[in-house]
C-alpha positions in Angstrom: 137.1 12.0 12.6 137.3 16.0 12.5 139.1 18.3 14.9 137.8 21.6 16.1 139.3 24.6 17.6 137.6 26.7 20.1 138.5 30.1 21.2 137.2 30.6 24.8 137.8 32.7 27.7 140.7 31.2 29.7 138.4 30.6 32.8 135.8 29.0 30.8 138.2 26.8 29.0 139.6 25.8 32.3 136.2 25.1 33.7 135.3 23.1 30.9 138.6 21.1 30.9 138.1 20.4 34.7 134.5 19.3 34.0 135.8 16.9 31.3 133.9 18.6 28.5 136.6 18.3 26.1 136.8 14.7 26.1 135.7 13.1 22.6 132.4 11.5 24.0 131.4 14.7 26.2 132.1 17.0 23.2 130.1 14.7 20.8 127.3 14.5 23.2 127.0 18.1 23.7 127.2 18.7 19.8 124.4 16.2 19.2 122.3 17.7 21.8 122.8 21.4 20.5 121.6 20.0 17.0 118.8 18.3 18.4 117.5 21.2 20.3 118.2 23.6 17.3 116.0 21.3 14.9 113.3 21.1 17.8 113.3 24.8 18.2 113.1 25.1 14.2 110.4 22.6 14.1 108.4 24.4 16.9 108.8 27.8 15.0 107.3 26.3 11.7 104.4 24.8 13.9 103.8 28.0 15.5 103.8 30.0 12.3 101.4 27.5 10.8 99.1 27.8 13.9 99.2 31.7 13.8 98.5 31.9 10.0 94.9 33.3 9.2 94.7 30.8 6.3 96.3 27.4 6.3 97.3 25.8 2.9 94.3 24.3 1.0 94.0 20.6 0.7 93.6 19.3 -2.9 89.8 18.6 -2.3 89.5 22.2 -1.4 91.4 23.4 -4.3 89.6 21.2 -6.5 86.2 22.6 -4.9 87.2 26.1 -5.7 88.1 25.3 -9.2 84.7 23.7 -9.8 82.7 26.7 -8.1 84.6 29.0 -10.4 84.0 27.0 -13.5 80.3 26.7 -12.6 80.1 30.5 -12.2 81.8 31.1 -15.7 79.1 28.6 -17.1 76.2 30.6 -15.5 77.8 33.8 -16.7 78.2 32.6 -20.2 74.6 31.1 -20.6 73.2 34.3 -19.1 74.6 36.3 -21.9 
């Protein structure tokens, strides 16, 4: 198990001690919750960015359709010459 040193203002440290926040189980629960919230926030940012993009990533089928259209256009151009 790791040990962590916190540097806090005296009044905050005293309040946290009285509240039992420096007990191992309470500290572990707080850190786990903070990490969960951070991950959720990061995931939400990714989802929001995806929704706000004007053009979302193409699926494999869409990419293949673009390739097929390009090849057909090249064939038409080559036969027209």
